[in-house]
C-alpha positions in Angstrom: 83.7 -28.2 108.8 81.8 -25.3 107.1 81.3 -25.7 103.3 81.5 -22.5 101.3 80.7 -24.1 97.9 77.2 -22.4 98.0 78.3 -19.1 99.6 77.6 -15.8 98.0 74.9 -16.8 95.5 74.7 -13.3 94.2 78.3 -13.2 92.8 78.7 -13.2 89.0 79.4 -16.4 87.0 82.6 -14.9 85.6 83.9 -14.3 89.1 83.1 -17.8 90.1 85.0 -19.3 87.2 88.1 -17.2 88.0 88.1 -18.2 91.6 87.2 -21.8 90.8 90.4 -21.9 88.7 92.4 -20.4 91.6 90.9 -22.9 94.1 91.6 -25.9 91.8 95.1 -24.7 91.5 95.4 -24.7 95.3 93.8 -28.2 95.5 96.5 -29.5 93.2 99.1 -28.0 95.3 97.8 -29.2 98.7 100.9 -31.3 99.1 103.4 -28.5 98.9 107.1 -28.8 98.3 108.7 -28.0 101.6 110.8 -25.2 100.0 107.7 -23.7 98.5 105.8 -23.9 101.8 108.7 -22.2 103.5 108.7 -19.4 100.9 104.9 -19.0 101.1 104.8 -19.0 104.9 107.5 -16.2 105.0 106.0 -14.2 102.1 102.4 -14.4 103.3 103.4 -13.5 106.9 105.3 -10.5 105.7 102.4 -9.4 103.5 99.9 -9.7 106.3 102.2 -7.8 108.7 102.6 -5.0 106.1 98.9 -4.3 106.5 98.4 -5.3 110.2 101.0 -2.8 111.3 98.7 0.0 110.2 96.6 -1.1 113.2 99.5 -1.5 115.5 99.8 -5.3 115.6 101.4 -8.2 113.7 101.6 -12.0 113.6 104.5 -14.3 114.2 103.1 -17.7 113.2 100.6 -17.6 110.4 98.7 -20.8 111.3 98.6 -20.1 115.1 97.9 -16.4 115.2 94.8 -16.6 112.9 93.2 -19.5 114.9 90.9 -17.3 117.1 89.8 -15.3 114.0 90.5 -11.9 115.7 93.6 -10.9 113.7 92.1 -12.4 110.6 89.0 -10.1 110.9 91.3 -7.2 111.6 93.4 -8.0 108.5 90.3 -8.0 106.3 89.1 -4.6 107.8 92.5 -3.0 107.0 92.9 -4.2 103.4 89.2 -3.8 102.5 88.6 -0.5 104.4 85.3 -1.8 105.7 84.0 -2.7 109.2 83.2 -6.4 109.9 80.7 -7.7 112.4 81.8 -7.4 116.0 84.0 -10.4 116.9 83.3 -12.7 119.9 85.9 -12.4 122.7 85.4 -15.8 124.3 88.1 -18.4 124.4 86.0 -21.4 123.6 86.3 -23.3 120.3 82.8 -22.2 119.3 83.8 -18.5 119.7 86.8 -19.0 117.5 84.9 -20.9 114.8 82.2 -18.1 114.8 84.9 -15.4 114.3 86.6 -17.3 111.5 83.2 -17.9 109.8 82.6 -14.1 110.0 85.9 -13.6 108.1 85.1 -16.3 105.6 81.6 -14.8 105.1 83.1 -11.4 104.3 85.5 -13.0 101.8 82.6 -14.7 100.1 80.7 -11.4 100.0 83.5 -10.0 97.8 82.8 -12.6 95.0 85.2 -15.3 96.2 83.9 -18.9 96.2 86.0 -20.8 98.7 86.4 -24.6 98.1 87.5 -27.1 100.8 88.4 -24.3 103.3 86.4 -24.3 106.5 86.5 -22.5 109.8 87.4 -25.8 111.7 90.6 -26.2 109.6 91.7 -22.7 110.4 90.9 -23.0 114.1 92.8 -26.3 114.2 95.9 -24.6 112.8 95.9 -26.5 109.4 98.9 -24.8 107.7 97.9 -25.8 104.2 94.4 -24.5 104.5 95.6 -21.3 106.3 98.1 -20.6 103.5 95.4 -21.3 100.9 93.0 -18.9 102.6 95.7 -16.1 102.7 96.5 -16.7 99.1 92.8 -16.3 98.2 92.8 -13.0 100.1 96.0 -11.8 98.3 94.5 -12.7 95.0 91.2 -10.8 95.7 92.6 -7.7 97.3 96.1 -7.3 95.9 96.2 -8.9 92.5 92.6 -9.1 91.0 92.3 -5.3 90.6 95.6 -5.0 88.6 94.6 -4.1 85.0 96.9 -3.4 82.1 95.6 -3.0 78.5 92.4 -5.0 79.2 94.3 -7.8 81.0 93.8 -8.3 84.7 95.1 -10.2 87.8 98.0 -12.5 87.0 98.2 -11.7 83.3 97.9 -7.9 83.9 100.7 -8.1 86.6 102.9 -10.1 84.3 102.3 -7.6 81.4 103.2 -4.7 83.7 106.4 -6.3 84.7 107.4 -7.1 81.1 106.8 -3.5 80.0 108.7 -1.9 82.9 111.7 -4.2 82.5 111.8 -4.4 78.7 114.7 -1.8 78.3 117.0 -3.7 80.7 119.7 -6.1 79.6 119.7 -9.7 80.9 116.0 -9.3 82.0 113.3 -11.4 80.3 110.2 -11.8 82.5 108.1 -14.7 81.2 106.6 -16.0 84.5 106.6 -15.6 88.3 109.3 -18.1 89.2 112.4 -18.7 87.1 112.4 -15.2 85.6 113.0 -13.7 89.0 115.6 -16.1 90.3 118.7 -13.9 89.4 117.3 -10.8 91.2 117.8 -8.5 88.1 114.1 -8.2 87.4 113.5 -6.9 91.0 116.3 -4.4 90.6 115.0 -3.3 87.1 111.6 -2.6 88.5 113.1 -0.3 91.2 115.5 1.4 88.9 112.8 2.1 86.3 110.8 4.1 88.9 113.5 5.3 91.2 116.9 5.4 89.3 118.4 7.3 92.2 118.2 4.2 94.5 120.1 1.6 92.4 123.2 1.6 90.1 121.9 -1.0 87.7 125.0 -1.1 85.5 127.1 -2.5 88.5 124.8 -5.6 89.0 126.0 -9.0 87.6 123.8 -11.8 86.4 126.1 -14.4 88.0 125.6 -13.0 91.5 121.9 -13.6 92.2 122.2 -13.5 96.0 123.7 -10.0 96.0 121.2 -8.8 93.4 118.2 -10.1 95.4 119.5 -8.8 98.8 120.1 -5.4 97.2 116.6 -5.2 95.8 114.9 -6.4 99.0 116.9 -4.0 101.2 116.3 -1.0 99.0 112.6 -1.8 98.8 112.3 -2.2 102.6 114.3 1.0 103.3 113.1 3.4 100.7 109.8 2.0 99.3 108.2 0.8 102.6 107.9 -2.8 101.1 108.8 -5.4 103.9 111.2 -8.1 103.1 109.1 -11.1 102.3 111.7 -13.6 101.1 115.3 -14.5 101.7 117.7 -14.5 98.8 119.1 -17.9 99.7 115.6 -19.5 99.7 115.0 -18.3 96.1 118.4 -19.2 94.8 118.5 -22.5 96.6 115.2 -23.6 95.0 115.1 -25.0 91.5 111.8 -23.3 90.8 110.8 -20.5 93.3 107.2 -20.6 94.5 105.0 -18.7 92.0 102.5 -17.4 94.6 105.2 -16.0 96.9 106.8 -14.2 93.9 103.5 -12.9 92.7 102.7 -11.6 96.2 106.1 -9.9 96.5 105.8 -8.3 93.0 102.3 -7.1 93.6 103.7 -5.0 96.5 106.0 -3.4 94.0 103.1 -2.7 91.6 101.0 -1.0 94.3 104.0 1.0 95.6 104.8 2.4 92.2 101.3 2.8 90.9 100.7 5.2 93.8 103.8 7.3 92.7 102.4 7.3 89.2 99.1 8.7 90.4 100.9 11.4 92.4 102.9 12.3 89.3 99.7 12.5 87.2 98.1 14.6 89.9 101.1 16.9 90.2 101.2 17.3 86.4 97.5 18.4 86.4 98.1 20.9 89.2 101.2 22.2 87.4 99.2 22.7 84.2 96.4 24.5 86.1 98.8 26.7 88.0 100.8 27.5 84.9 97.7 28.8 83.2 96.7 30.8 86.3 100.2 32.3 86.6 100.3 33.3 82.9 96.8 34.9 83.3 97.9 36.8 86.4 100.9 38.2 84.6 98.8 39.3 81.7 96.4 41.0 84.2 99.4 42.8 85.8 100.7 43.9 82.4 97.2 45.2 81.5 96.8 47.1 84.7 100.3 48.7 84.3 99.8 49.7 80.7 96.3 51.0 81.4 97.6 53.1 84.4 100.4 54.5 82.4 98.2 55.4 79.4 95.5 57.0 81.7 98.2 58.9 83.5 99.6 60.2 80.2 96.1 61.3 79.2 95.6 62.9 82.6 98.8 64.9 82.2 98.1 65.8 78.6 94.5 67.1 78.8 95.3 70.1 81.2 98.0 71.1 78.7 95.5 71.0 75.8 92.9 72.9 77.9 95.3 75.7 78.8 94.1 78.9 77.2 96.8 81.3 78.3 96.8 84.0 75.6 100.0 85.3 74.0 100.9 88.8 72.9 102.2 88.2 69.4 101.5 85.9 66.4 105.0 84.5 66.7 104.4 83.4 70.2 101.1 81.6 69.2 102.9 80.0 66.2 105.4 78.6 68.6 102.5 77.0 70.5 101.2 75.7 67.2 104.6 74.1 66.5 104.5 72.4 70.0 101.0 71.1 69.2 102.2 69.7 65.9 105.1 68.0 67.6 102.7 66.4 70.0 100.5 65.2 67.2 103.3 63.7 65.1 105.8 62.5 67.8 104.1 62.0 71.2 100.6 60.8 70.3 101.3 58.1 67.7 103.0 55.7 70.2 100.1 56.2 72.5 97.7 55.3 69.8 99.6 52.0 69.3 99.6 51.4 73.1 95.8 51.9 73.2 95.4 49.4 70.4 97.7 46.9 72.0 95.9 47.4 75.3 92.6 46.4 73.7 94.1 43.4 72.0 95.8 42.2 75.2 92.4 42.6 77.0 90.6 40.6 74.4 93.3 37.9 74.3 93.3 37.6 78.1 89.5 37.2 78.2 89.7 34.5 75.6 92.3 32.6 77.5 90.3 32.9 80.7 87.2 31.5 79.0 89.2 28.7 77.4 90.7 27.7 80.8 87.2 27.9 82.5 88.2 30.9 84.6 86.0 33.9 85.4 86.3 36.9 83.2 89.0 39.5 84.1 87.5 42.6 85.7 90.2 45.4 85.7 90.4 47.6 88.7 88.1 50.6 89.0 88.7 53.2 86.3 90.8 50.9 84.1 88.2 49.2 82.0 88.5 49.4 78.2 85.4 51.6 78.2 87.1 54.0 80.8 90.2 54.2 78.5 88.0 54.8 75.5 86.2 57.5 77.4 89.5 59.2 78.5 90.7 58.9 74.9 87.5 60.5 73.6 88.1 63.4 76.1 91.7 63.7 74.9 90.6 64.0 71.3 87.9 66.5 72.2 90.6 68.6 74.1 92.9 68.3 71.0 90.2 69.6 68.7 89.3 72.5 71.0 93.0 73.4 71.5 93.7 73.4 67.7 90.7 75.5 67.0 91.7 77.9 69.8 95.2 78.3 68.4 93.9 79.1 65.0 91.4 81.6 66.3 94.1 83.2 68.5 96.4 83.5 65.5 93.6 85.2 63.5 92.9 87.5 66.5 96.5 88.5 67.1 97.1 89.0 63.3 94.0 91.3 63.3 95.3 93.1 66.4 98.8 93.7 65.0 97.2 95.0 61.8 94.9 97.3 63.7 97.7 98.5 66.0 99.9 99.3 63.0 97.1 101.1 61.3 96.3 103.1 64.5 99.8 104.3 65.0 100.1 105.2 61.3 97.0 107.3 61.3 97.9 108.8 64.7 101.3 109.8 63.3 99.8 111.5 60.2 97.2 113.3 62.4 99.9 114.4 64.9 102.0 115.6 62.1 99.1 117.7 60.7 98.2 119.2 64.1 101.8 120.1 64.9 101.9 124.0 65.3 98.2 124.4 64.7 97.5 125.6 68.3 100.2 128.3 68.0 98.8 129.4 64.6 95.3 129.7 66.0 96.3 131.6 69.0 98.5 134.3 67.3 97.4 138.0 67.1 98.8 138.8 63.7 95.6 140.4 62.5 95.9 143.3 64.9 98.7 144.9 63.0 97.7 143.7 59.5 96.2 145.7 56.7 92.7 145.3 55.4 93.9 143.0 52.7 96.0 141.1 55.1 93.0 140.7 57.5 90.8 139.6 54.7 93.5 137.2 53.7 93.8 136.0 57.3 90.0 135.5 57.4 90.0 133.5 54.2 93.0 131.5 55.4 91.0 130.7 58.5 88.0 129.6 56.5 90.4 127.3 54.5 91.7 126.0 57.8 88.2 125.2 58.9 87.6 123.3 55.8 90.9 121.4 56.4 89.8 120.9 60.0 86.5 119.4 58.9 88.3 117.2 56.4 90.4 115.8 59.2 87.4 115.0 61.4 87.0 111.6 59.6 90.6 110.6 60.4 90.1 111.4 64.1 86.9 109.3 64.2 88.8 106.4 62.5 91.5 106.7 65.1 89.0 106.5 67.9 87.2 103.6 66.2 90.4 101.6 65.8 91.3 102.2 69.5 87.8 101.0 70.5 88.2 97.8 68.4 91.7 97.2 69.9 90.1 97.4 73.4 87.3 95.0 72.5 89.8 92.5 71.1 91.8 92.7 74.3 95.0 94.1 72.8 97.9 93.7 75.2 99.1 97.3 74.8 95.7 98.9 75.1 96.8 101.3 77.8 99.3 103.2 75.5 96.8 103.1 72.6 94.1 104.6 74.9 96.5 107.3 76.2 97.5 108.3 72.7 93.9 108.3 71.5 92.8 110.4 74.4 95.5 112.9 73.8 94.5 113.2 70.1 90.8 113.7 71.1 91.6 116.3 73.7 93.8 118.2 71.3 91.1 118.0 68.7 88.6 119.6 71.1 91.2 122.3 71.9 91.7 123.0 68.2 88.0 123.3 67.7 87.7 125.8 70.5 90.7 127.8 69.2 89.3 127.7 65.7 86.0 129.2 66.8 87.7 131.9 68.8 90.0 133.0 66.0 87.1 133.0 63.5 85.2 135.4 65.8 88.2 137.7 66.1 88.8 137.8 62.3 85.1 138.5 61.6 85.2 141.5 63.9 88.3 142.8 62.1 86.8 142.1 58.7 84.2 144.9 59.1 87.1 147.3 59.2 89.0 145.8 56.3 87.7 145.8 52.7 90.3 144.6 50.5 90.4 140.9 49.6 92.3 139.1 46.9 89.7 136.9 45.2 92.4 135.2 43.3 94.3 134.1 46.4 91.0 133.1 47.9 90.1 130.9 44.9 93.5 129.4 44.9 93.2 128.6 48.6 89.7 127.1 48.3 90.7 124.8 45.5 94.2 124.0 46.8 93.0 122.9 50.2 90.6 120.0 49.1 93.0 119.0 46.4 95.8 118.8 48.9 93.5 116.9 51.2 92.7 114.5 48.4 96.4 114.0 47.7 97.1 113.3 51.4 94.2 110.8 51.5 95.5 109.2 48.3 99.0 108.8 49.7 97.5 107.4 52.9 95.5 104.9 50.9 98.6 104.0 48.7 100.5 103.3 51.9 97.6 101.5 53.6 98.5 98.0 54.8 96.3 95.2 53.7 95.7 91.5 54.7 93.9 89.0 52.5 93.2 85.2 52.6 92.3 84.3 49.1 92.5 85.4 45.4 89.1 87.0 45.4 90.1 89.5 48.1 93.3 90.6 46.5 91.6 90.9 43.1 89.1 93.2 44.8 91.9 95.4 46.0 93.5 95.4 42.6 90.2 96.4 41.0 89.8 99.3 43.5 93.4 100.4 42.8 92.8 100.4 39.0 89.7 102.5 39.6 91.8 105.0 41.6 94.4 105.1 38.8 91.6 105.9 36.3 90.9 109.2 38.3 94.5 110.5 38.1 94.0 112.2 34.7 91.1 114.3 36.1 93.1 115.0 39.3 96.0 116.2 37.2 93.7 118.6 35.4 92.6 120.0 38.7 96.3 120.4 39.8 97.0 122.2 36.6 94.0 124.5 37.1 95.2 125.4 40.6 98.7 126.1 39.4 97.2 128.3 36.6 95.5 130.4 39.3 98.9 131.0 40.9 100.4 131.7 37.5 97.7 134.3 36.8 98.5 136.0 40.1 102.1 136.3 39.1 101.1 137.5 35.6 98.8 140.3 36.9 101.4 141.4 39.5 104.0 141.6 36.8 101.8 143.3 34.3 100.6 145.9 36.8 103.9 146.3 38.7 102.4 145.0 41.9 105.0 143.9 44.5 103.8 140.8 46.2 104.5 140.2 49.8 105.4 136.6 49.0 103.1 133.9 50.4 99.4 133.6 49.6 97.6 135.1 52.6 94.8 132.6 52.4 96.6 129.4 52.5 99.9 127.8 53.5 99.6 125.4 50.6 102.1 126.5 48.0 102.3 125.4 44.4 105.6 123.7 45.2 104.0 121.6 47.9 101.2 120.6 45.6 103.7 119.6 42.9 105.9 117.8 45.5 103.0 115.8 46.9 101.7 115.1 43.4 105.1 113.7 42.4 105.3 111.7 45.7 101.8 110.3 45.1 102.7 109.4 41.5 105.9 107.6 42.8 103.7 105.5 45.2 101.4 104.2 42.5 103.9 101.7 40.9 105.0 100.7 44.4 101.3 99.9 45.2 101.1 98.0 41.9 104.1 95.9 42.9 102.8 95.2 46.4 99.4 94.1 45.1 101.0 91.9 42.4 103.3 90.3 45.0 100.2 89.5 47.1 98.4 88.1 44.1 101.4 85.8 43.4 101.4 84.8 47.1 97.6 83.9 46.9 98.2 82.0 43.6 100.9 80.1 45.4 98.6 79.4 48.3 95.8 78.3 45.9 98.3 75.9 44.3 99.1 74.5 47.8 95.4 74.1 48.5 95.1 72.1 45.3 98.0 69.9 46.2 96.7 69.2 49.6 93.2 68.6 48.2 94.4 66.2 45.6 96.4 64.2 48.1 93.6 64.4 50.7 90.9 63.2 48.2 93.2 60.3 47.3 94.0 59.3 50.9 90.3 59.7 51.9 89.1 57.5 49.1 91.8 54.9 49.9 90.9 54.8 53.6 87.2 54.5 52.8 87.8 51.7 50.3 90.1 49.8 52.7 87.6 50.1 55.5 84.9 48.6 53.2 87.3 46.0 52.0 88.2 44.9 55.5 84.5 44.5 56.3 84.2 42.2 53.3 87.3 40.2 54.1 86.2 39.6 57.7 83.0 38.0 56.3 84.4 36.2 53.2 87.7 34.8 54.5 88.5 31.3 53.2 91.3 28.7 53.9 92.7 27.7 57.3 92.8 30.1 60.2 96.6 30.2 59.7 96.1 31.1 56.1 93.6 33.8 57.0 96.0 35.1 59.7 98.9 35.2 57.2 96.7 36.9 54.6 95.5 39.5 57.1 99.1 40.3 58.2 100.1 40.7 54.6 97.1 42.9 54.1 98.2 44.9 57.2 101.7 45.3 55.7 100.1 46.5 52.5 98.2 49.1 54.4 101.2 50.2 56.4 103.1 50.6 53.1 100.7 53.4 52.4 102.1 55.4 55.4 104.4 57.6 53.1 101.3 58.9 51.5 100.0 60.0 54.9 103.3 61.6 55.7 103.2 63.5 52.4 99.8 64.7 53.3 101.1 65.8 56.7 103.8 67.7 54.9 101.3 69.6 52.8 99.2 70.3 55.9 102.2 71.8 57.7 102.9 74.0 54.7 99.3 75.2 54.6 99.3 76.0 58.3 102.6 77.8 58.0 101.1 79.9 55.1 98.2 80.7 57.4 95.6 79.2 55.0 92.4 78.6 56.9 90.0 77.3 54.2 90.1 75.0 51.1 87.3 74.9 48.6 88.9 72.0 46.7 88.2 69.3 49.3 85.8 68.4 52.0 88.4 66.5 53.9 90.3 68.0 56.9 93.6 66.6 58.3 91.8 65.8 61.5 89.2 63.6 59.7 91.9 61.8 57.8 94.0 61.2 60.9 91.0 59.7 62.7 90.1 57.6 59.6 93.7 56.3 59.3 93.8 55.4 63.0 90.4 53.6 62.7 91.7 51.7 59.7 94.8 50.5 61.6 92.8 49.6 64.6 90.2 47.7 62.6 92.8 45.5 60.8 94.5 44.9 64.2 91.2 43.8 65.7 90.5 41.5 62.8 93.9 39.9 63.2 93.3 39.5 66.9 89.9 37.9 66.3 91.6 35.2 64.0 94.4 34.7 66.6 91.7 34.2 69.3 90.0 31.7 67.0 93.2 29.8 66.6 93.7 29.9 70.3 90.2 28.6 70.9 90.6 25.8 68.3 94.0 24.6 69.7 92.9 24.8 73.3 89.5 23.2 72.8 90.6 20.7 70.1 88.0 22.0 67.6 88.7 20.8 64.0 89.1 23.2 61.1 85.9 21.8 59.5 84.0 22.6 62.7 85.2 26.2 62.6 84.2 26.4 58.9 80.8 25.1 59.8 80.4 27.6 62.7 81.6 30.5 60.5 79.3 29.5 57.6 76.3 29.2 59.9 77.1 32.6 61.6 77.6 34.4 58.2 74.4 32.8 56.8 72.3 34.4 59.5 74.2 37.6 59.7 72.1 39.2 57.0 73.3 42.8 57.5 77.0 41.7 57.7 77.3 43.6 61.0 79.5 40.9 62.6 76.8 40.1 65.3 73.6 38.2 65.4 70.4 39.6 67.0 68.4 37.3 69.2 66.1 36.0 66.5 69.0 35.5 64.1 70.9 33.6 66.7 67.9 31.4 67.5 67.5 30.5 63.9 71.3 29.7 63.7 70.9 27.3 66.8 68.0 25.6 65.1 70.1 25.0 62.0 72.8 23.4 64.2 70.3 21.0 65.8 69.4 22.8 69.0 65.8 22.3 70.2 64.8 25.9 71.0 61.5 26.0 69.2 59.4 24.2 71.9 57.2 26.8 73.6 58.1 25.9 77.2 61.4 24.0 77.3 62.7 25.6 74.1 62.2 29.2 75.5 63.9 28.3 78.8 66.8 26.6 77.0 67.2 29.6 74.6 67.2 32.0 77.6 69.9 29.9 79.3 72.1 30.0 76.1 71.5 33.7 75.7 72.7 34.2 79.3 76.0 32.5 78.4 76.7 34.2 75.0 75.3 37.7 76.0 75.8 38.1 79.7 75.4 41.9 79.5 72.0 41.6 77.8 72.9 43.7 74.8 70.7 41.7 72.5 73.5 40.8 70.1 75.9 37.8 69.9 79.4 38.3 68.5 81.2 35.6 66.5 83.8 35.2 69.3 81.0 34.6 71.9 79.4 32.2 69.4 82.7 30.2 69.0 83.2 30.2 72.8 79.7 28.7 73.3 80.1 26.1 70.6 83.6 25.0 71.9 82.2 24.8 75.4 79.4 22.6 74.2 81.7 20.2 72.3 84.8 20.0 74.5 85.8 19.3 78.1 87.9 21.5 80.4 89.5 21.2 83.8 87.1 21.8 86.7 87.6 22.7 90.3 86.5 19.2 91.4 89.2 17.7 89.2 91.9 19.9 90.8 90.6 19.1 94.3 90.8 15.4 93.5 94.4 15.8 92.3 95.4 17.7 95.5 93.7 14.9 97.5 96.0 12.3 95.9 99.1 14.4 96.7 97.8 14.7 100.3 97.4 10.9 100.7 93.5 11.3 101.0 93.8 13.9 103.8 91.4 16.9 103.7 94.5 19.2 104.0 98.0 19.3 102.6 101.3 20.5 104.0 104.0 22.8 102.6 106.4 19.9 102.7 104.1 17.7 100.6 103.7 20.6 98.0 107.4 21.1 97.7 108.0 17.4 97.3 105.4 16.8 94.6 105.4 20.1 92.6 108.1 22.2 90.9 109.6 24.8 93.2 108.0 28.0 91.7 104.5 26.4 91.6 104.8 24.9 95.0 105.7 28.4 96.5 102.8 29.9 94.4 100.4 27.5 96.2 101.9 28.0 99.6 101.6 31.8 99.3 98.0 31.6 98.4 96.5 28.7 100.4 94.7 29.6 103.6 95.5 27.7 106.8 93.3 24.6 107.3 91.0 24.9 110.3 89.2 21.6 110.3 89.0 19.3 113.3 91.8 17.1 112.0 94.2 20.0 111.4 97.8 19.8 112.3 100.5 22.5 112.5 101.2 23.9 109.0 98.1 22.4 107.4 96.9 24.2 104.3 93.3 24.3 102.8 93.6 23.1 99.2 89.9 22.9 98.6 89.2 26.6 99.0 92.3 27.3 96.9 91.1 25.1 94.1 87.6 26.6 94.2 89.1 30.1 94.0 91.1 29.2 90.9 87.8 28.9 89.0 86.4 32.2 90.3 84.0 31.0 93.0 85.8 33.0 95.7 88.8 35.3 96.0 92.3 34.0 96.6 
């Protein structure tokens, strides 16, 4: 007989004590009760076969089939998962003893000290020793590793049974014999883990055989636990064998503990997949919103860059109204979308960092910087379009004024030239008397004076036509044609005038008589008449002004004109006196006048008529100038209103921007309190929106009044709009930063005190309150938190490593969010790809691949299908049809490859 008292000298003292107690128990039970021996024989045989069948064999008689040691060695290899020394295949007794010794040596190597059990007893088929050896194996490999709340082996198994059966009526597990006799404890264990297999409420305590058979049959059919005992053996025994019951119950423990591990693994995978699905949805939402916003910008910019000119001021003002509708109706929702897009992007990146996923990289052209660039181009196009509209309105206004002035002067000139060609080409002097010829000559001289006086008007008409051409007037063709006709006619009149003068001078040598009085009248009447026509033209002249100073200049000029009327009236009376003297001389000398003055067509009646007409125009001109002065005063009042509101709004925006900067640095209380305060602060700012709308109303009135400058304020509506949008964006970003801090705190388990400490350290070294730490400031902050980054060699490399984490783009600055992410990563743990791979391995029953059927069985439907759609086929040497590669999939979840 081989003595194993001194076997395995390297085993621990604690292990020896445990197994000594087990062996002493067996020594006391060497003389077994026949009922107990029967139960042990049956239970141990079934337990051995549950493992041997994995190698395609089994035993029928426990003391006979282990005698040659071959199946004993095979059993140990299966349950231990290790290879034993090669067995001897001989049939002699010595070969059998050697094989059994190899098995016993292996048992001893596992910390088991066998007492009174030798190879000879096993080879001789000693039933008691064989059962004792099998019980020792069961204790070591099936019961010893059971651990519940720091209790192990028998006590741990008993505690596990008590906890699992505690909620069930008529079940009170206190041991491994009497407590199991009625069969309810077995049924309770199954129902606790698989309620779908047993209707526990229908079981009766007074029917133990039925209860036991039900539990054993269900376990064998659905849980792959072989039937180790007969119900009649347990019920027919006063006290069932404890070792048989423990062996049977340990099979239940191992069966259900595997299910619990699978459930835990499935839960971990579900958690990881849920995070991934949520992140993917946020990525899709970002891509969609970014594409829609960029498409809107792409459609809008060509409209803003369109410079198709209009013909009239009204047409351009219609464009201005369309632009105002775009600014007030179409653009504000897009501003909100842009802000929400940036917030969603920041939140997504925070969630990805917290779940240990790679940063989200939008598709090409959809980065936040791309959207900001497109938005910058949009605002540039807006500014250019608005400036173009205003310049076009000024240009068209100027064109309409010049065109009206051109046609007015052309009409006056054409009225004056009407009949002049016929007058200059007549031959009346051929039949006239000397006095009549002299009169004709003087009349012609007066006409020449009149012609010279009209030269300035012709030049003005030509200059206005030239300016209309330079300003691209839409009806330049008709203007040019009319101007050319006037110039051609003027050249013709000049030629005819010269020709008639020469004819009259030839006739003058033959005529002597001349009426000096008529001549004097004609010479004085002609320039005075010209002056009156010029005055009436000036009094009817259209004007356009943009401020009070310009209209006051026109009023001053008009007052100066009125101050010359008295002198002009004296000249009129003097001219009329000449005509009166002619009449007086004719009457006193009995001279019969032929009627009209031979030297001029200007009659005293026409002079008086034009004088009265001019005098009637003066008050009309007064009223027109006064109306324009009132209009400019009204415009000035509108400027002042806009300026007052603009100065107030501008100061408010500037103050709030500074206040937000201080709040973001000086915030106290919990993050939830800070978030609540910031949202209340945002509501306060949004309540100021009516003031912005009031300012927009003033701005609209100013544009409708064609007011282009404002000396009362340096603010423009564009500057204030940009400032207001920046204010709303800044408070939204600040709120988003606090929300991300809450998200980081909750996901990483960071305490409020830690966040306060991080914030206090960050603010302490942020000397310029910029919201970011430069490299040296960040280094000092790390030193204050206990990081060893001062050492010349190791410290520099450690600091370089940390900077690579918090500033991956190499900008040289560390934001507070990057600082929080780094600190949370340093102090908390997160899921890893290795953990997910280990979880999938449990679901796959330790295989290197998994099947769709296993995924659908262990995971919720939507997440199982999610995995199946993304897992690549497994191509390893042990692949089977439908095998999926869960390792590559798990690695891809953490950004090490693409799905």
